[in-house]
N, C-alpha and C positions, 0 to 999 in steps of 0.2 A: 504494499499499499504506499503511495507517495507520502512523503513526510513522516514516515514512521520513525520512532526513536529506538535506540538500542534497548533491548529488554533485559533488565537485570533479573536474576533468579531469586525467588522468595520461597520461604518456608514459614508457615504460620505468621505471615505478616512481617517477617524480619529478613532483610536483604542479606543473602549468603555472602560471607566474606567481608561485610561492612562492619567496622568496629563501633562500639557503642561510644560515640563521640559527638560533641556538638561543634558545628562549623559556623554557626551565625548566632549573634545576639541582636534581637530586635528591641529597641529602647522606646517606649511610648510614654510621653509625658502625660501625666494624669490631670484632667480639667485644666489644661495648659493656660488659656487666657485668664480664667478666674484665679488660678494659682498666682499668676504674675501680678494681677491686681492685689491679691492678698499679700504678696511679698512687698509690694510698693507701699501698701497702706496697712500697717500692722493692726490698726483699729478695726479692720475688716476681717481679721482671721477668726476662724471658728464661728462665723456667721453666714446665714444663707446669702448668696451673691450671684448675680447673673450679669453677663456681658451682653450688650444689645447693640444693634447697628445704629439705631436712632431711638431717641426717647418718645416712643409712641406705643400705645397699648396694642396697636394692630400688628406690630412688628414681632419677630420671634427671638427668643434667646439664642445667641450663637455659642454660649458656653455657660456652664453652671457649676458652682463650687460644690464639693461633696456634701456640704451642709444642706445645700438647696436640693441636690439629688436625692438625699434621704427623705425629703418631702415630696418627691414625685416631680420635681422641676428638673428639666434637662434640656439638652440642645434641641431645638424645634418647638419647645412650649411657647405658646403665644404669651406675650408680656402681660396682657390683661389677665389671662388665666393664671400666671405666676403670681400676680398680685392678690388674686382671690385665695390661692392656696397659702400664700404667706404675705400678709399686708406690710410686714416689715422687711421684706426682701431688699437688699441693696441692689440697685440697678446702675450699671456703669456703661457709658459710652466707650467702646473699645479704643484703646490707645495702640494701634497697630504697629506704629514705629517702635514702641517699647517691646511688643511681642517679638519683633524681627531682631531687636538687640538682645533680648534674652535668649533667643534661639541660638544666636552665634556664641553667646557666652556658655551656653549649656554644651554646644559642640566642643568648644575649646576645653571644657571640664572633662568631657568624654575622652577627648584625645590624649589627656594626661595618663589614662589607663589603657586605652586600645584605640588604634586609628579608626576613624570613622569612614567606612567604605561606600555607604549610600546615604542619601538624605531624601527619603520619599516624600516628606511633607514638613511643615514647620514645627510640628510636635513629634516627629518620628526620626530616628537615626538607626543605622544598621552597622554592626561591626562583624568583620569576618575574622575568624579565628584561624590560626595556623599552628602546625607543630603541636608541641605539648600543651598549648593553650586549649586545644580541643578536648583535653581529658576533662571529664565532668567536674572533679574537685577544682581544677585550675579555672575552668570557665565559670563556675559559680563564684570563685574568689574575684575574678574580674568584674563580674556583674555587680557584687557587692561594693567593689572599689568605685565603680561608676556611680552607684547611688550615693556614696559617701562624698565623691568629688563634686557632684552637683549641689549637694547640700552644703558643703564647705565654701565652694567657689561662687555659687549663684544664690542660694537662698534656702532656708529650711522649709518653706511652703512648696518648693518645687519637687514633688515626688514623681517617680516613674515606676512603671511596670516593665519588667524585662523578660522576654521570651527566649529560650535557648533550644536550638534544634539543629538537625543536620541540613536544612535548607532554609531559604529565606522565607518561603511560604509557611512552613510550619512555625518558623520563629515569630512571624507575625501573628499567627493564630495563638500561639503560647502567650504572647504578650497581652492579649485580651482575656485570658482565662482567669486572672486573678487581679482585681483592681479594688482600691488604689494600692500602690507600693508593693506590687506582686513580684515574684520570681518563680517562673515555672519553666521546667525542661521537659522536652519530649525526645527520649532516646530511640534510636532505631528499633531496638529490642521490645519497646513498648507499643510500637505502631502496627496497625492502625487502631488497635483497641483503645489506646489512651484518648482518642478523639470521637470515639463511637457515641459518647453522650451529648455531643454538641448539637446545635440546630444547624440546619442547611444555611441559614442566614449568618452564622458565625464564619463561614468560609470567605475569605477575601474574593471579591468578584461575584458573589452571589447576592444580588439585591432583590427587591420585591418582584420585579418582573421576571427575572431568572427563576426565582422560586416558584412562581406560578407555572412557568414553562416546564420546570422539573416535575412539579406535582402532576401536570397533565400527561406526563410520560410515566407516571406511576412511582416516582421517586419523591417520597414525603419525609424521610428521616435519614440520618446519617447512616445507620445500618443498611437502609436500602441502597444508598450510594456506594457504600464500601463493599457490598456483595457483588457488584459488577467487576467482571474482568476488565483487562485492558481494551479489548475489542469493544466490549459494551460500553465503556467510558467514552471511546472514540465515537461511537454511534450516538450516544446521548448528547454529546456536544457538537457532533458533525464536524469535527475539526481536530487538528493535532492537540488543541488545548485539552481535549479529554485525555489523550495519552499522557500529557505532561501531569495533569492533576492526579491521575492514577499513581504515577511515580512519587509525586511530591508527598501525597497523603500517606505513603508508606516509607518515607524517609530517604528517597533516592535523590541523587543529584543528576539532573537532566542537562546540566551545562548552563543553565540560566538562573537557576536556584530560586525560582519564583519571582524573579525580577520582571517588571513590566517590559512590554516590547519597546525597543528604542524608537523614539519618535523620528520621523523624517525631519527634514529642514522645516523650521518654524514657518507656519502658513499665515498667522494672524496675531494681533495683540490688540488689546482695547481695555476699556474700563466701563463698568455700569454702576448705577447708584440708585437706591431706594430714596426718594426725596423726602426730606423733613417737611412737616406741615407748612412751614413758612415759605417753601419753594414749590408748592403744589399749584402752580399757575403757569400761564403761557410764558410770562416773563421769567419766572423762576426756573422753570424747566430749561428754558434757552440758556440761562446763565450757567446752569449746572452742566448742560450738554457742551457748552463752550470750554468749561474747565476740564471736562473729561478729555476733550480733544486736545487741549493744551498739555495735559499729562501724557496722552498717548504719543503725540507728536514728539515730545521730549524723549520719551523711551525709545521711539522708533530711531532717532538719531544716536542715542547712547548705545543702542544695540546694533547700530551700523546697517540700517535697512532703509529701502525705498518702498513705497507702497503704491498700488495702482488701483485700489478699490476701497471704498468706505461703506459701511453699513450702519444705519441708525435705527434703533428700536425705541418705541415709546409704548408705555402701558398706561391706560386711562382707568381710574377708579369709577365703579358704577354703583349707583344706589341699588337697593334691593328691587325697586320698581323697574329701574332701567335694565338691570339684569334679567328680570322676568320677561320685560318686553322683547328683549333680544333673543331669549330662548337659550341656546347653548353658549355659555360663556365659560372663560377659564378662571381659575382661582389661583392667586399668588400664594406662596408659602406663608405670607402674613395673614391669610384669610381674606384678603381684599379681592372681591369679584371684579373682573376687568375685561375690557376689550384691548386689543393690541394693534400696532401699526409698525411696519418695518419697511425700509427701502434701502436698496444698494445702488451706488453709482461707480462707474469706472472711468478712469481718467489716465492721462500720462503720468508715468511713475515720477514721484517727487517725495520730499521729506521735510519741506519747510512748513511751518505753521500757517503762514498767510495763505498759501495755495491751498492747503487742507481746509482752512477756515472758510475759503470761498465755496469749496465742495459742500461743507456742512451747511452753509446758508441755503444753498440751492436744494439740498435734501429737505431741510427743515421747512422750507417754503411749501413742500409738497405734502406736509402732514394734514391729516384730517382736522377740521376745526368745527364739526357739528356740535349740537348740544350734548351729546354723550362723549365728547372729547374735551371737556373743559377742565378735567381734573386729573392732569398727569401726576403719576406717583412713582414712576420708574423710567429712567433713561439709560440707554447704552450706546456707546460709540466703539466701533470695531474697525480697525484697519487691516485689510486683507491683501492677498496676492503679494506677499512681501518679496523683495528682491534684495539679496546682499549687495552691499556697496561695491564688492569686487566685481559683481556681474552687471552693474548699472551702466547703461550707455547714455551719455549726455545728449541732449537735444542739439539741434543745429544752431539755435540762437541763444545758447547759454542760459544763464540765470537771469530772468527778468526782474528788474527793480532790485537786484541783490538781495532777494529774499533769503537765500541760504546764508548769507553773511548776517542778516539781521537775526535769524534764528540762532545761528552759532554765537552771537554776542548775547542774546538773551540767556542761552544755555549757560555760558560762563558765569553770569551774574546769578542765575537761579541755583547753580550748583554750589556756589559759594555762600549765598545768603538764604536759601530756601526756594522751592520751586515755584512759588506764586509771587516772589519779589517783583519780577517784571513780567507783565502780561498785557494782553490787549483789553480794552475797556469793557468789552461785552461780557466778560466773566466776573466783573467786579462784584455784582450783587451775590455771587456764589463763591467768592474767594475762599472762605473758610469752610465751605460745604465740601462734600464728596472727598473726604480724607482717604488715605490709602487703606484699602481693605484686603484682608488676607484670605485667599482661597486656601483650604487645608492642604491642598496638593501643591501649593506654590509658595516659595519663600521670597518676599520682596527683595529686590536688589538695592543697595545703597549707592545713590548718585549724589555725590557731594555731601551735604549735611544731612539729607533726608532719604528715607526709603520709599521706593515706588514699585 
């Protein structure tokens, strides 16, 4: 079969000839954003706390302290519901620059004990063990040293759970098996029975939609999944992913160790923002869109790309009556029912802010302005069709109006003093809005004095 992997030999779930060793440590920071806030503010320690994107009851908690989790408040809980559960909960607008700084400090602390081989997200790190480090007692000693180094170098509220396993996929699973402050090891001789009690959703890569698909094929429990042979797993996933998963769950090393597939050349970059109540107007949303473009254009130049396409997305909040009149509507994670609009424009490759702002204005002029489009609450700006600077072919007539030089000068000042120090007037009403937000799978890069 094309794409087949080498087939290790197993007996009773144990790979023959494979020593009982750990090859990877997966470090998962517990309630990371909330723990950073409690470290920065000692008066908030041991109290229910939630980090939110904006101070609005309709938005969702993006992180919760363990004191809040004990009450049933977690990531994704609506802020209004969190207040009902705990009227005294501390709500904090996330300081994402601080979270990025702490992530880098934690990585430095981990490096004192063992080199960081991979950083899957802002609150996760992976160490690859070699030689005698793989022996279980030594691996456990390194894991405990990492925990202590984070506490000593970064702060006592920053706890982590560490998973030890023969491959990255299992190490990730192990790190989720005991929280907070856990330390779990999955040895080859214990597999796969040591994970038979887990839910299908505990497997990285198995979300709600995948679980429904597996259930439809008769796989409802981990024992159901583990009962399949390699060919059965291949058929279940209809790809080589099934073969890999079969081997990973039994402690095998397939050569990629559960790592995500390496991405191709970056295709897009952009920013989006849920508007605060003060910006949920035509003027406010334009100012925020302007700022999002300002940030995206600066990143474009810092990362040495040109772009040939821009997409703009706007979501409009609907009243219950408006949503009913429209029939089928979408619902944002905040609970807001909404309609949406998006448009994309293509243009000659460029990277200067003025040229991109011209495109944004033309797209913005095409937005719907009817009675059900008067309350924008979400704006996104994405630059696509990225071309590396090394592959860019300059136009015949050069740089009109020295726009590239103007952007370069703005960048130098913004890198030195902050990325909104010099900007075009259109974003002034939203200068302090739309701060850097962190996707859990991406760590902001520091450009000058700020993270973006």
